[in-house]
C-alpha positions, 0 to 999 in steps of 0.5 A, a space after each residue: 504519484 499517490 497522495 493520502 488526503 486526511 480531512 474530516 470534512 467530506 466536501 473539502 476532501 473531495 474538492 482537494 481530491 478532484 484537483 489532484 486527480 485532474 493532474 493524474 495523481 492517485 488519491 485516497 481519503 481518510 476522514 480521521 487520524 486512525 484511518 490515516 495511520 492505518 493507510 500509512 502503515 503500508 508506506 505507499 504514499 508519496 504525500 500526505 495532505 494532513 488537516 491539523 485538527 483532524 479527529 483522532 491522533 493529532 497531526 504531530 502524532 501522525 508526523 511522528 509515526 511517519 518518522 519513527 517508521 522510516 516512511 518516505 511520505 512527505 507531509 503538507 499540513 493544512 491549517 486554519 487562519 491564525 494558527 502557528 503551523 510550524 510549531 508542533 504541539 509536542 517536540 518531534 518531527 513536523 510537516 514538510 510544508 504547510 498551507 493556511 486557509 483559504 488557499 487556491 486549489 492550484 496552490 495546493 496542487 503545486 505544493 503537493 507536486 513539489 513535495 512529491 518531487 523531493 528526494 525521499 529516503 528509499 524504501 528497503 530494496 530487500 524485504 524479509 519476514 518469516 524466511 521470505 525475502 523479496 529483492 524489489 530492485 532485482 525482482 528476486 524472491 526466495 523462501 528459506 534460500 529457495 528461489 521462487 518463480 513468481 508471476 508479476 501479480 504474485 510478486 506484487 501481492 507478496 510485496 504489499 503483504 511484506 511491506 505491511 509488516 504483519 498488518 492486515 491488508 484487505 482484498 480491496 487494498 491488494 486490488 488497488 496496489 497490484 491490479 489497479 482498475 484492470 480486472 473484473 471479478 475482484 474478490 475471486 481474482 485475489 483468491 486465485 492469486 493468493 492460492 497460487 502464491 501460497 502454494 509456491 511459498 510452501 509450508 509452513 504457511 506464512 500468508 494468513 487469512 484474517 477473519 472478516 476479510 483480508 490477509 496478513 503475513 504471519 511468522 510461519 510458526 502456525 498454520 491458519 485453517 486451510 493454510 498451505 493452499 488456503 484459497 487455492 481451491 480456485 487456482 485453475 485457469 478458468 477464463 472469466 466471462 470477459 475471456 481473460 484468464 483470472 488473476 494469477 494465471 499470467 505467465 511466470 515472471 521469472 523473478 527467480 532469475 530477475 527477468 521480471 516479465 509476465 511473458 506474452 
């Protein structure tokens, strides 16, 4: 389970995160509404722990964004004593549950876990953009009707970029979503995987390098500088000092045939 804690007070946010992590829950922290919305646009969170008076967009605006985007994230609203948590400031979708301070950490944990277990609208099994289609249920990928043989890492990177719907995804976000904590030489690993993926997708390029860092799925209408292979100058299988081939060098996943395995 993955949870986003939207809390401005660092001490409180870290306390909540520590309790959730002890229960093997993956946690990210957003100190304001703008940061929270940017994270939620990727639609990767099961539960949002949301401070009602969070700086930036109001809590009801965040809830409305989730509903309008069809995102499956459940919302636990944290409220101060004496507030009316079940009455949003404006008409529209509200939180799934609320918790009034002061609250016990175990109570918060129980509510988060309960929300995470609730039936949620399924994410679309097929994601499409710029002629690229990804069937996440059958592990199939195609570009303009042409099957793509992607490794597990390449498939994961492409899925994250497609789900972002054209929004920027940073190197660190890709690492967290696809590799988690199991690689060294993080930035180079992303470049290698993106170089291989771009080469397999072919022309016109659809993965764009964003100035200042990160990537996005474009519309395929124009190539960014160095597109096609882009970062692919580093797409060799040179081992890292740890003796392991750099990211993207794993065996083909066979996603074009639906096997979804990385091989040995």
